[in-house]
Residue, then its C-alpha position, 0 to 999 in steps of 0.5 A: m489561494v494557498c495558506v502556509r503556516r510559519s511552521m511549514w516553512k522550511f526556508d525563505a525563497h522569495e524569488a520562487g513563484d512556484i509550489e510543487i506538491c509532492g503527494m497528498a492523502d487522497k486515497p487510503l493506503q494499505l496498512f503494513l506492520n513493521r518491526p518497530l510497530i510489532k514491538i510496540l504492539e507486543d508491549l501493549g499485550v498483543p499476542e505473538e501468534s497474531f503476528i505469526a498468523l498475519q505473516d503466514a498468510a502473507v507468505s502463502k499469498v506470495k507463494d500462490a502468486v508464483d504458482h497460478a496466473l490469476d493469483a499473480a495478477d492479483f498480487l501484482e495489482r495489490e502491490r501496485i507492481a507494473e500496474a501502469l503497464g497493465f501487467p495484471d490485466l494482461i495476465r487476466n486477459m491471457h487466462e481468459i483466452g486459455i493462455d497461462g501468463l506464467e509460461d511467458v518467460f518475461l512475465q514469469t521473471t517479473v512475477e518472480a522478482a516481485t515475489k522475491l522482493h516481497m519475501r525480502d521485505l517480510k523477512y528483513r523489515g518485518r513488513i507484514p500486510v494487514e488485510k483490512g487495515l488502512k494507514l491514515f494521516g492525521i491533519m489538523d482542521e484549521t477551518g473548524y469544520l469538524k466538531e470534537d472527536e470527528i474525522i474525515l476519512c477518504h475511503p474507496d467505498t465512500k462517494r466523493l463530495s462534490 
């Protein structure tokens, strides 16, 4: 059974019998700073050097991705680029048998395109990854299961409840 609050109704569609789920918060997402969030944090007193250090670390990782095959595989995996196609694993497997995946023109072009896109995001959107940060979604507990000041957090290191 699906319960929909009145506030969740976007329009009436009595004849439609299907419901489509566009996405769900089943796993945590990596936290990225952006220009508005950086401005808010600066206004709250976070020193500018903190953001510069995070940005420098992100630029360094991107530069490493075009220089070393294993760093490229880690970068593609971290950014979820071509992961479904198995590019990160392909690059790692090639490395294990002594082939530098970045010598392949196609793989090298893919990594370079991904790194350029990432650098553009860093430069123009201020999209800076926070290494151990997570983006969390707040959803109200209409069931009353949680007590005051309690949350449920889905994290890769925790076991799922069955």
